[in-house]
DRENKEDREN-735051 format. One record per atom (N, C-alpha, C): residue number from 1; residue in one letter; chain; atom name; z, x, y. Coordinates in Angstrom, 1 decimal, decimal comma. Example, Ala and Ser with C-alpha at 12.3 -4.5 7.8 and 13.67 -1.06 7.14 Angstrom:
<1; "A"; "A"; "N"; <7,8; 13,2; -5,7>>
<1; "A"; "A"; "CA"; <7,8; 12,3; -4,5>>
<1; "A"; "A"; "C"; <7,8; 13,2; -3,3>>
<2; "S"; "A"; "N"; <7,1; 12,8; -2,2>>
<2; "S"; "A"; "CA"; <7,1; 13,7; -1,1>>
<2; "S"; "A"; "C"; <7,9; 12,9; 0,0>>
//
This chain:
<1; "M"; "A"; "N"; <0,0; 0,6; -1,1>>
<1; "M"; "A"; "CA"; <-0,1; -0,1; -0,1>>
<1; "M"; "A"; "C"; <0,1; 1,0; 1,3>>
<2; "K"; "A"; "N"; <1,0; 1,6; 1,3>>
<2; "K"; "A"; "CA"; <0,8; 2,7; 2,4>>
<2; "K"; "A"; "C"; <-0,8; 3,4; 2,9>>
<3; "K"; "A"; "N"; <-1,4; 3,8; 1,4>>
<3; "K"; "A"; "CA"; <-2,5; 4,2; 1,7>>
<3; "K"; "A"; "C"; <-3,8; 3,4; 2,4>>
<4; "I"; "A"; "N"; <-3,7; 2,2; 2,1>>
<4; "I"; "A"; "CA"; <-4,2; 0,9; 2,5>>
<4; "I"; "A"; "C"; <-3,9; 1,0; 4,1>>
<5; "S"; "A"; "N"; <-2,7; 1,0; 4,6>>
<5; "S"; "A"; "CA"; <-2,3; 0,6; 5,8>>
<5; "S"; "A"; "C"; <-2,6; 2,0; 6,6>>
<6; "F"; "A"; "N"; <-2,9; 3,0; 6,1>>
<6; "F"; "A"; "CA"; <-2,9; 4,2; 6,7>>
<6; "F"; "A"; "C"; <-4,5; 4,4; 7,1>>
<7; "M"; "A"; "N"; <-5,5; 4,0; 5,9>>
<7; "M"; "A"; "CA"; <-6,6; 3,8; 6,1>>
<7; "M"; "A"; "C"; <-7,1; 2,8; 7,2>>
<8; "A"; "A"; "N"; <-6,5; 1,6; 7,4>>
<8; "A"; "A"; "CA"; <-6,9; 0,5; 8,1>>
<8; "A"; "A"; "C"; <-6,5; 1,2; 9,5>>
<9; "G"; "A"; "N"; <-5,3; 1,8; 9,4>>
<9; "G"; "A"; "CA"; <-5,0; 2,5; 11,1>>
<9; "G"; "A"; "C"; <-6,1; 3,6; 11,5>>
<10; "C"; "A"; "N"; <-6,7; 4,3; 10,7>>
<10; "C"; "A"; "CA"; <-7,3; 5,3; 11,1>>
<10; "C"; "A"; "C"; <-8,9; 4,3; 11,2>>
<11; "S"; "A"; "N"; <-9,1; 3,5; 10,5>>
<11; "S"; "A"; "CA"; <-10,4; 2,7; 10,8>>
<11; "S"; "A"; "C"; <-10,5; 2,2; 12,0>>
<12; "L"; "A"; "N"; <-8,9; 1,6; 12,6>>
<12; "L"; "A"; "CA"; <-9,0; 1,2; 13,7>>
<12; "L"; "A"; "C"; <-9,3; 2,2; 14,9>>
<13; "L"; "A"; "N"; <-8,5; 3,1; 14,6>>
<13; "L"; "A"; "CA"; <-8,4; 4,2; 15,8>>
<13; "L"; "A"; "C"; <-9,9; 4,7; 16,1>>
<14; "L"; "A"; "N"; <-10,5; 4,9; 15,2>>
<14; "L"; "A"; "CA"; <-12,1; 5,4; 14,9>>
<14; "L"; "A"; "C"; <-13,1; 4,2; 15,8>>
<15; "M"; "A"; "N"; <-12,7; 2,9; 15,4>>
<15; "M"; "A"; "CA"; <-13,5; 1,7; 16,3>>
<15; "M"; "A"; "C"; <-13,0; 1,8; 17,8>>
<16; "V"; "A"; "N"; <-11,8; 2,2; 18,2>>
<16; "V"; "A"; "CA"; <-11,5; 1,8; 19,7>>
<16; "V"; "A"; "C"; <-12,1; 3,2; 20,2>>
<17; "S"; "A"; "N"; <-11,8; 4,4; 19,5>>
<17; "S"; "A"; "CA"; <-12,2; 5,6; 20,1>>
<17; "S"; "A"; "C"; <-13,9; 5,8; 20,4>>
<18; "C"; "A"; "N"; <-14,5; 4,7; 19,6>>
<18; "C"; "A"; "CA"; <-15,6; 4,6; 19,9>>
<18; "C"; "A"; "C"; <-16,6; 3,9; 21,0>>
<19; "V"; "A"; "N"; <-15,9; 3,3; 21,7>>
<19; "V"; "A"; "CA"; <-16,1; 2,5; 22,7>>
<19; "V"; "A"; "C"; <-16,5; 2,8; 24,1>>
<20; "S"; "A"; "N"; <-17,8; 2,4; 24,7>>
<20; "S"; "A"; "CA"; <-18,2; 3,1; 25,9>>
<20; "S"; "A"; "C"; <-16,9; 2,4; 26,8>>
<21; "N"; "A"; "N"; <-17,2; 3,2; 27,9>>
<21; "N"; "A"; "CA"; <-16,2; 3,3; 28,9>>
<21; "N"; "A"; "C"; <-16,2; 1,8; 30,0>>
<22; "S"; "A"; "N"; <-17,5; 1,4; 29,9>>
<22; "S"; "A"; "CA"; <-17,3; 0,3; 30,6>>
<22; "S"; "A"; "C"; <-16,7; -0,9; 30,1>>
<23; "N"; "A"; "N"; <-17,3; -1,1; 28,7>>
<23; "N"; "A"; "CA"; <-16,6; -1,9; 28,1>>
<23; "N"; "A"; "C"; <-15,0; -1,6; 27,8>>
<24; "Y"; "A"; "N"; <-14,6; -0,4; 27,7>>
<24; "Y"; "A"; "CA"; <-13,2; -0,2; 27,2>>
<24; "Y"; "A"; "C"; <-12,1; -0,4; 28,7>>
<25; "E"; "A"; "N"; <-12,7; -0,2; 29,9>>
<25; "E"; "A"; "CA"; <-11,9; -0,6; 31,2>>
<25; "E"; "A"; "C"; <-11,5; -2,0; 30,9>>
<26; "S"; "A"; "N"; <-12,4; -2,9; 30,7>>
<26; "S"; "A"; "CA"; <-12,0; -4,4; 31,0>>
<26; "S"; "A"; "C"; <-10,9; -4,4; 29,9>>
<27; "S"; "A"; "N"; <-10,8; -4,0; 28,6>>
<27; "S"; "A"; "CA"; <-9,9; -4,2; 27,5>>
<27; "S"; "A"; "C"; <-8,7; -3,6; 28,2>>
<28; "A"; "A"; "N"; <-8,8; -2,3; 28,9>>
<28; "A"; "A"; "CA"; <-7,4; -1,6; 29,1>>
<28; "A"; "A"; "C"; <-6,4; -2,4; 29,9>>
<29; "K"; "A"; "N"; <-6,8; -4,0; 30,6>>
<29; "K"; "A"; "CA"; <-6,1; -4,5; 31,3>>
<29; "K"; "A"; "C"; <-4,9; -5,1; 30,3>>
<30; "S"; "A"; "N"; <-5,1; -5,4; 29,2>>
<30; "S"; "A"; "CA"; <-4,3; -5,7; 28,3>>
<30; "S"; "A"; "C"; <-2,9; -5,0; 27,9>>
<31; "D"; "A"; "N"; <-2,0; -5,8; 27,7>>
<31; "D"; "A"; "CA"; <-0,6; -4,8; 27,3>>
<31; "D"; "A"; "C"; <-0,6; -4,5; 26,1>>
<32; "N"; "A"; "N"; <-1,9; -4,7; 25,3>>
<32; "N"; "A"; "CA"; <-1,5; -4,0; 23,9>>
<32; "N"; "A"; "C"; <-2,3; -2,3; 23,9>>
<33; "P"; "A"; "N"; <-1,1; -1,6; 23,6>>
<33; "P"; "A"; "CA"; <-1,2; -0,1; 23,8>>
<33; "P"; "A"; "C"; <-2,6; 0,4; 22,9>>
<34; "L"; "A"; "N"; <-3,0; -0,5; 22,1>>
<34; "L"; "A"; "CA"; <-4,1; -0,1; 21,2>>
<34; "L"; "A"; "C"; <-5,4; -0,1; 21,7>>
<35; "L"; "A"; "N"; <-5,5; -1,1; 23,0>>
<35; "L"; "A"; "CA"; <-6,5; -1,4; 24,0>>
<35; "L"; "A"; "C"; <-6,3; -0,5; 25,0>>
<36; "Q"; "A"; "N"; <-5,4; 0,4; 25,3>>
<36; "Q"; "A"; "CA"; <-5,3; 1,1; 26,5>>
<36; "Q"; "A"; "C"; <-5,6; 2,5; 26,5>>
<37; "T"; "A"; "N"; <-5,9; 3,3; 27,3>>
<37; "T"; "A"; "CA"; <-6,2; 4,8; 27,3>>
<37; "T"; "A"; "C"; <-5,1; 5,5; 26,8>>
<38; "F"; "A"; "N"; <-5,2; 6,6; 25,7>>
<38; "F"; "A"; "CA"; <-4,2; 7,3; 25,4>>
<38; "F"; "A"; "C"; <-3,5; 8,4; 26,1>>
<39; "N"; "A"; "N"; <-2,5; 8,3; 26,8>>
<39; "N"; "A"; "CA"; <-2,3; 9,3; 27,8>>
<39; "N"; "A"; "C"; <-1,2; 10,2; 26,7>>
<40; "T"; "A"; "N"; <-1,6; 10,4; 26,1>>
<40; "T"; "A"; "CA"; <-0,6; 11,3; 25,0>>
<40; "T"; "A"; "C"; <-1,0; 12,8; 24,8>>
<41; "P"; "A"; "N"; <-0,5; 13,6; 24,5>>
<41; "P"; "A"; "CA"; <-0,9; 14,9; 23,9>>
<41; "P"; "A"; "C"; <-2,2; 14,7; 22,8>>
<42; "F"; "A"; "N"; <-3,4; 15,4; 22,9>>
<42; "F"; "A"; "CA"; <-4,2; 15,3; 21,9>>
<42; "F"; "A"; "C"; <-5,0; 14,0; 21,8>>
<43; "G"; "A"; "N"; <-4,5; 12,9; 22,9>>
<43; "G"; "A"; "CA"; <-5,2; 11,5; 23,0>>
<43; "G"; "A"; "C"; <-5,0; 11,0; 21,7>>
<44; "V"; "A"; "N"; <-3,7; 11,3; 20,9>>
<44; "V"; "A"; "CA"; <-3,4; 10,1; 19,8>>
<44; "V"; "A"; "C"; <-2,7; 8,8; 20,3>>
<45; "P"; "A"; "N"; <-2,8; 8,0; 19,4>>
<45; "P"; "A"; "CA"; <-2,3; 6,6; 20,1>>
<45; "P"; "A"; "C"; <-0,5; 6,3; 20,1>>
<46; "P"; "A"; "N"; <-0,2; 6,0; 20,6>>
<46; "P"; "A"; "CA"; <1,2; 5,9; 21,2>>
<46; "P"; "A"; "C"; <1,9; 5,4; 20,0>>
<47; "F"; "A"; "N"; <2,0; 6,0; 19,0>>
<47; "F"; "A"; "CA"; <2,7; 5,1; 17,8>>
<47; "F"; "A"; "C"; <4,0; 4,6; 17,9>>
<48; "D"; "A"; "N"; <5,1; 5,1; 18,8>>
<48; "D"; "A"; "CA"; <6,2; 4,6; 19,1>>
<48; "D"; "A"; "C"; <6,1; 2,9; 19,9>>
<49; "K"; "A"; "N"; <4,9; 2,9; 20,5>>
<49; "K"; "A"; "CA"; <4,9; 1,7; 21,2>>
<49; "K"; "A"; "C"; <4,0; 0,2; 20,6>>
<50; "I"; "A"; "N"; <3,6; 1,0; 19,2>>
<50; "I"; "A"; "CA"; <2,3; -0,2; 18,6>>
<50; "I"; "A"; "C"; <3,3; -1,0; 18,0>>
<51; "K"; "A"; "N"; <3,1; -2,4; 17,7>>
<51; "K"; "A"; "CA"; <3,8; -3,2; 16,9>>
<51; "K"; "A"; "C"; <2,7; -3,9; 16,1>>
<52; "P"; "A"; "N"; <3,1; -4,5; 15,1>>
<52; "P"; "A"; "CA"; <2,1; -5,0; 14,0>>
<52; "P"; "A"; "C"; <1,2; -6,2; 14,3>>
<53; "G"; "A"; "N"; <1,7; -6,8; 15,6>>
<53; "G"; "A"; "CA"; <1,1; -7,6; 16,2>>
<53; "G"; "A"; "C"; <0,2; -7,5; 17,0>>
<54; "D"; "A"; "N"; <-0,1; -6,0; 17,5>>
<54; "D"; "A"; "CA"; <-1,2; -5,4; 18,0>>
<54; "D"; "A"; "C"; <-2,4; -5,3; 17,4>>
<55; "F"; "A"; "N"; <-2,3; -5,0; 16,0>>
<55; "F"; "A"; "CA"; <-3,5; -5,1; 15,3>>
<55; "F"; "A"; "C"; <-4,7; -6,1; 15,4>>
<56; "P"; "A"; "N"; <-4,3; -7,1; 15,2>>
<56; "P"; "A"; "CA"; <-5,4; -8,2; 14,9>>
<56; "P"; "A"; "C"; <-6,2; -8,3; 16,6>>
<57; "S"; "A"; "N"; <-5,8; -8,5; 17,5>>
<57; "S"; "A"; "CA"; <-6,3; -8,3; 18,8>>
<57; "S"; "A"; "C"; <-7,1; -7,0; 19,2>>
<58; "A"; "A"; "N"; <-6,4; -6,0; 18,5>>
<58; "A"; "A"; "CA"; <-7,4; -4,6; 18,6>>
<58; "A"; "A"; "C"; <-8,5; -4,7; 17,5>>
<59; "F"; "A"; "N"; <-8,4; -5,6; 16,5>>
<59; "F"; "A"; "CA"; <-9,6; -5,6; 15,8>>
<59; "F"; "A"; "C"; <-10,7; -6,3; 16,3>>
<60; "E"; "A"; "N"; <-10,2; -7,4; 16,7>>
<60; "E"; "A"; "CA"; <-10,8; -8,6; 17,2>>
<60; "E"; "A"; "C"; <-11,7; -7,9; 18,3>>
<61; "E"; "A"; "N"; <-11,2; -7,0; 19,6>>
<61; "E"; "A"; "CA"; <-11,8; -6,2; 20,6>>
<61; "E"; "A"; "C"; <-13,1; -5,4; 20,0>>
<62; "A"; "A"; "N"; <-12,4; -4,4; 19,1>>
<62; "A"; "A"; "CA"; <-13,2; -3,8; 18,7>>
<62; "A"; "A"; "C"; <-14,6; -4,0; 17,8>>
<63; "M"; "A"; "N"; <-14,1; -5,0; 17,3>>
<63; "M"; "A"; "CA"; <-15,6; -5,6; 17,0>>
<63; "M"; "A"; "C"; <-16,5; -6,2; 17,6>>
<64; "K"; "A"; "N"; <-15,7; -6,8; 18,6>>
<64; "K"; "A"; "CA"; <-16,5; -7,7; 19,9>>
<64; "K"; "A"; "C"; <-17,6; -6,3; 20,4>>
<65; "Q"; "A"; "N"; <-16,6; -5,2; 20,9>>
<65; "Q"; "A"; "CA"; <-17,6; -4,2; 21,3>>
<65; "Q"; "A"; "C"; <-18,4; -3,3; 20,8>>
<66; "E"; "A"; "N"; <-18,2; -3,3; 19,3>>
<66; "E"; "A"; "CA"; <-19,1; -2,7; 18,3>>
<66; "E"; "A"; "C"; <-20,4; -4,0; 18,2>>
<67; "N"; "A"; "N"; <-20,0; -5,2; 18,1>>
<67; "N"; "A"; "CA"; <-21,4; -5,9; 17,9>>
<67; "N"; "A"; "C"; <-22,2; -6,0; 19,2>>
<68; "M"; "A"; "N"; <-21,7; -5,8; 20,4>>
<68; "M"; "A"; "CA"; <-22,5; -5,6; 21,7>>
<68; "M"; "A"; "C"; <-23,0; -4,3; 21,7>>
<69; "E"; "A"; "N"; <-22,8; -3,0; 21,1>>
<69; "E"; "A"; "CA"; <-23,3; -2,2; 21,2>>
<69; "E"; "A"; "C"; <-24,5; -2,4; 20,1>>
<70; "I"; "A"; "N"; <-24,2; -2,8; 19,1>>
<70; "I"; "A"; "CA"; <-25,2; -3,0; 17,8>>
<70; "I"; "A"; "C"; <-26,3; -3,8; 18,4>>
<71; "D"; "A"; "N"; <-26,2; -5,0; 19,5>>
<71; "D"; "A"; "CA"; <-27,2; -5,7; 20,2>>
<71; "D"; "A"; "C"; <-28,0; -5,0; 20,7>>
<72; "S"; "A"; "N"; <-27,5; -4,2; 21,8>>
<72; "S"; "A"; "CA"; <-28,2; -3,5; 22,2>>
<72; "S"; "A"; "C"; <-29,1; -2,4; 21,8>>
<73; "I"; "A"; "N"; <-28,4; -1,6; 21,0>>
<73; "I"; "A"; "CA"; <-29,4; -1,0; 20,2>>
<73; "I"; "A"; "C"; <-30,8; -1,9; 19,4>>
<74; "T"; "A"; "N"; <-30,0; -3,0; 18,9>>
<74; "T"; "A"; "CA"; <-31,4; -3,8; 18,5>>
<74; "T"; "A"; "C"; <-32,7; -4,2; 19,5>>
<75; "K"; "A"; "N"; <-32,2; -4,4; 20,6>>
<75; "K"; "A"; "CA"; <-33,1; -4,8; 21,6>>
<75; "K"; "A"; "C"; <-33,8; -3,7; 21,9>>
<76; "C"; "A"; "N"; <-33,5; -2,6; 22,0>>
<76; "C"; "A"; "CA"; <-34,5; -1,5; 22,1>>
<76; "C"; "A"; "C"; <-35,6; -1,3; 21,2>>
<77; "T"; "A"; "N"; <-37,0; -1,1; 21,6>>
<77; "T"; "A"; "CA"; <-38,0; -1,1; 20,6>>
<77; "T"; "A"; "C"; <-38,7; 0,1; 20,9>>
//
């Protein structure tokens, strides 16, 4: 179970870190620490501030932004 949780967390971090700055700034207004700029050494998430309830909205936002990126790529011919 710990391995699955770790992999899910890593996947989330990859999705959130791949977001373009223009889309990311609109999300940074949220109080969710996963959707804010990580002002920590080495840019790692502030694990002490993350709560289990922060993950669903972070997943939704990351998927929304990735879908927007995919749409922009598919519209280019």
